[in-house]
C-alpha positions in Angstrom: -107.2 -127.2 -173.8 -108.1 -128.7 -170.5 -111.7 -129.3 -171.7 -110.4 -131.0 -174.8 -108.1 -133.3 -172.6 -111.0 -134.0 -170.4 -112.9 -135.1 -173.3 -110.1 -137.4 -174.4 -109.8 -138.7 -170.8 -113.5 -139.3 -170.7 -113.4 -141.2 -174.1 -110.9 -143.6 -172.7 -112.6 -144.0 -169.4 -115.9 -145.0 -171.1 -114.2 -147.4 -173.7 -112.6 -149.4 -171.0 -113.2 -148.3 -167.4 -111.9 -151.4 -165.8 -108.5 -150.8 -167.5 -108.6 -147.3 -166.4 -109.3 -148.4 -162.8 -106.3 -150.9 -163.2 -104.2 -148.1 -164.4 -105.1 -145.8 -161.4 -104.5 -148.7 -159.1 -101.0 -149.6 -160.5 -100.2 -145.9 -160.3 -101.2 -145.7 -156.6 -99.2 -148.9 -156.1 -96.1 -147.4 -157.5 -96.7 -144.4 -155.3 -97.1 -146.6 -152.4 -93.8 -148.4 -153.1 -92.1 -145.1 -153.4 -93.6 -143.9 -150.1 -92.5 -147.2 -148.3 -89.0 -146.7 -149.7 -88.9 -143.1 -148.5 -90.2 -144.3 -145.2 -87.6 -146.8 -144.7 -85.0 -144.3 -145.4 -86.6 -142.0 -142.8 -86.6 -144.8 -140.3 -82.9 -145.2 -140.9 -82.5 -141.6 -140.1 -84.4 -142.0 -136.9 -82.3 -145.1 -136.1 -79.2 -142.8 -136.5 -80.6 -140.1 -134.3 -81.7 -142.7 -131.8 -78.3 -144.1 -131.7 -76.7 -140.8 -131.3 -79.0 -140.1 -128.4 -77.9 -143.3 -126.9 -74.2 -142.5 -127.4 -74.8 -138.9 -125.8 -76.6 -140.5 -122.8 -73.5 -142.7 -122.2 -71.2 -139.7 -122.7 -73.4 -137.7 -120.2 -73.3 -140.3 -117.7 -69.5 -140.7 -118.1 -68.9 -137.0 -117.7 -71.1 -136.9 -114.7 -69.2 -139.7 -113.0 -65.9 -137.8 -113.7 -67.3 -134.6 -112.1 -68.4 -136.5 -109.1 -65.0 -138.2 -109.0 -63.0 -135.0 -109.1 -65.1 -133.4 -106.6 -64.5 -136.3 -104.1 -60.8 -135.9 -104.9 -61.1 -132.2 -104.0 -59.9 -131.2 -107.6 -62.5 -128.6 -108.5 -60.6 -127.1 -111.3 -60.8 -130.5 -113.2 -64.3 -131.1 -111.8 -65.3 -127.6 -113.3 -63.9 -128.5 -116.8 -65.9 -131.7 -116.9 -68.9 -129.9 -115.5 -68.9 -127.5 -118.5 -68.6 -130.5 -120.8 -71.6 -132.2 -119.0 -73.6 -129.1 -119.3 -72.9 -128.9 -123.0 -73.6 -132.6 -123.4 -76.9 -132.5 -121.6 -78.0 -129.5 -123.7 -77.3 -131.6 -127.0 -78.9 -134.6 -125.4 -82.0 -132.6 -124.7 -82.1 -131.3 -128.2 -81.4 -134.6 -129.8 -84.1 -136.1 -127.7 -86.6 -133.6 -128.8 -85.6 -134.2 -132.4 -85.7 -137.9 -132.0 -89.3 -137.5 -130.3 -90.4 -135.4 -133.3 -88.9 -137.9 -135.9 -90.5 -140.8 -134.1 -93.9 -139.1 -134.1 -93.4 -138.3 -137.9 -92.4 -141.8 -138.6 -95.4 -143.3 -136.8 -97.8 -140.8 -138.6 -96.4 -141.7 -142.0 -96.5 -145.4 -141.1 -100.3 -145.0 -140.2 -100.9 -143.3 -143.5 -99.2 -145.9 -145.5 -101.0 -148.7 -143.9 -104.3 -146.9 -144.3 -103.4 -146.2 -148.0 -102.5 -150.0 -148.2 -105.9 -151.0 -146.8 -107.7 -148.6 -149.3 -105.7 -150.1 -152.0 -106.7 -153.5 -151.1 -110.3 -152.5 -151.2 -109.7 -150.7 -154.6 -108.2 -154.0 -155.9 -111.1 -156.0 -154.6 -113.6 -153.4 -156.1 -111.8 -153.8 -159.6 -112.2 -157.6 -159.4 -115.9 -157.2 -158.4 -116.5 -154.6 -161.0 -114.7 -156.6 -163.7 -116.8 -159.5 -163.0 -120.1 -157.6 -162.8 -119.3 -155.8 -166.0 -118.6 -159.0 -167.8 -121.6 -160.6 -166.4 -123.9 -157.7 -167.2 -122.6 -157.5 -170.7 -123.1 -161.2 -171.2 -126.7 -160.7 -169.9 -127.1 -157.8 -172.2 -125.9 -159.8 -175.1 -128.3 -162.7 -174.3 -131.2 -160.3 -173.9 -130.3 -158.8 -177.5 -130.1 -162.4 -178.8 -133.4 -163.3 -177.2 -135.2 -160.4 -178.5 -134.0 -161.1 -182.1 -135.1 -164.5 -181.9 -138.8 -163.4 -182.0 -140.7 -166.2 -183.9 -143.1 -163.7 -185.2 -144.4 -164.1 -188.9 -143.1 -160.5 -189.6 -139.5 -161.7 -188.9 -137.2 -163.6 -191.3 -137.1 -166.5 -189.0 -141.0 -166.5 -188.8 -141.4 -166.3 -192.5 -139.2 -169.2 -193.0 -140.9 -171.2 -190.4 -144.2 -170.4 -192.1 -142.9 -171.7 -195.4 -141.7 -174.8 -194.0 -145.2 -175.4 -192.3 -146.8 -174.7 -195.7 -144.6 -177.4 -197.4 -145.3 -179.8 -194.6 -149.1 -179.3 -195.1 -148.8 -179.5 -198.8 -147.0 -182.9 -198.6 -149.5 -184.1 -196.2 -152.2 -183.1 -198.5 -150.6 -184.8 -201.5 -150.2 -188.0 -199.3 -153.9 -187.9 -198.4 -155.1 -187.4 -201.9 -153.0 -190.3 -203.0 -154.6 -192.5 -200.2 -158.0 -191.6 -201.3 -157.3 -192.2 -205.0 -155.9 -195.5 -204.1 -159.4 -196.7 -203.0 -161.0 -195.4 -206.2 -162.3 -198.5 -208.3 -161.9 -201.0 -205.6 -165.6 -201.8 -205.7 -165.7 -202.3 -209.4 -162.5 -204.5 -209.2 -164.4 -206.5 -206.5 -167.5 -206.8 -208.7 -165.5 -207.9 -211.6 -163.7 -210.6 -209.5 -167.3 -211.8 -208.3 -168.3 -212.1 -211.8 -165.4 -213.9 -212.9 -165.9 -216.4 -210.1 -169.6 -216.8 -211.1 -168.8 -217.5 -214.7 -166.0 -219.7 -213.8 -168.4 -221.7 -211.7 -171.1 -222.0 -214.5 -168.3 -223.1 -216.9 -167.4 -225.8 -214.5 -171.0 -226.9 -214.1 -171.4 -227.4 -217.8 -168.2 -229.3 -218.0 -169.4 -231.6 -215.1 -172.8 -232.1 -216.8 -171.2 -233.0 -220.2 -168.8 -235.4 -218.3 -171.9 -237.1 -216.5 -170.5 -236.3 -213.2 -173.7 -234.3 -212.3 -177.2 -234.1 -213.8 -179.0 -230.9 -214.5 -181.4 -231.7 -211.6 -178.8 -232.5 -209.1 -177.0 -229.3 -210.2 -180.0 -227.2 -209.6 -180.4 -228.8 -206.2 -176.8 -228.3 -205.2 -177.2 -224.7 -206.5 -180.3 -224.3 -204.3 -178.3 -225.7 -201.3 -175.5 -223.4 -201.9 -178.0 -220.3 -201.9 -180.1 -221.3 -198.8 -177.5 -222.9 -196.8 -177.2 -226.5 -195.1 -179.5 -225.6 -192.2 -182.4 -224.6 -194.5 -182.1 -227.5 -196.6 -182.3 -229.9 -193.7 -185.5 -228.3 -192.6 -187.0 -228.8 -195.8 -186.0 -232.4 -195.9 -187.5 -233.0 -192.4 
């Protein structure tokens, strides 16, 4: 049964050790409160004994004064009665003083114990706060480490495979764009050649119309054509 109870206790301790420490601390604080209340009651007893000793000291002094007074008056009988009371009072006073000394010593010892326990409880409270913070921090660090390890951008992981698919799509799109750009230049030379041919045919047609209208003669047209082909500088050299 004890072993089973220990297992259950260990289960609770490992589940939430900070809560267990707090429970132990609260229990110790409750015991400390009870101890302080008991010490207060004990101090009240010591105060009563101390007051009783003080009263007996006054009574003893009063009896002693009576004995001395009766002796001076020559009344030995009365002095003897008060001497017996004085002797009895001194005995009780001595016993009470001894008890008071013991009670004071016991009170001081218990007071030291409670002060010492209070200091230890403060250290325990500080440790609980420290352990709680460290436990939470270590838990957060462990979770971050676990998350960091799960975010492995390797091709073998799901994230890595998805990333690879995205890269492949990007490459495919860029390839299509390149092909479209390359295809857009296809036939440009033929088009330019056709445009040049159309320009030449238009020029020939315009020349024929100019000849028909008498604006130019076939001879001057040939000269102009030569000038256009050779350039103005070459023609001037020939003329010179």
